[in-house]
C-alpha positions in Angstrom: 18.5 -28.8 24.7 16.0 -30.6 22.4 16.8 -31.0 18.8 15.0 -28.4 16.6 12.8 -29.9 13.9 14.2 -29.5 10.4 10.8 -29.8 8.7 9.9 -26.2 9.4 12.0 -23.1 8.9 11.5 -21.0 12.0 11.9 -17.3 11.7 12.9 -14.9 14.4 10.7 -12.0 15.5 12.9 -9.6 13.5 12.5 -11.7 10.3 8.8 -11.8 10.7 8.6 -8.1 11.4 10.7 -7.4 8.3 8.4 -9.5 6.1 5.3 -7.8 7.5 6.8 -4.4 7.0 7.7 -5.2 3.4 4.2 -6.5 2.8 2.6 -3.4 4.3 4.8 -1.1 2.1 3.8 -3.1 -1.0 0.1 -2.8 -0.2 0.5 0.9 0.5 2.4 1.4 -2.8 -0.2 -0.4 -4.9 -3.1 1.4 -3.1 -1.5 4.8 -3.9 -0.9 3.7 -7.5 -4.5 2.5 -7.9 -5.7 5.8 -6.4 -3.6 7.8 -8.9 -4.9 5.7 -11.8 -8.5 6.2 -10.8 -7.9 10.0 -10.4 -6.1 10.3 -13.8 -8.7 8.2 -15.5 -11.5 10.7 -14.7 -9.3 13.8 -14.6 -11.8 15.9 -16.5 -14.5 15.3 -14.0 -12.2 16.0 -11.1 -11.0 19.2 -12.7 -14.5 20.4 -13.4 -15.5 19.8 -9.8 -12.5 21.7 -8.5 -13.1 24.5 -11.0 -16.7 24.9 -9.8 -15.8 24.5 -6.2 -13.1 27.2 -6.1 -14.9 29.5 -8.6 -17.0 31.1 -5.8 -14.1 32.0 -3.6 
């Protein structure tokens, strides 16, 4: 069996998948947070739209 290089830290498939999953969760969390901030920033416009949209029902 050849000696493994100590220069690189090799990761197993499980470790790579865990890192990718963690990254995806962080991106999703910050995207939802950004969406909420954008909605709350212009909440009067969104409320006026919903009020006029559902007024005719």
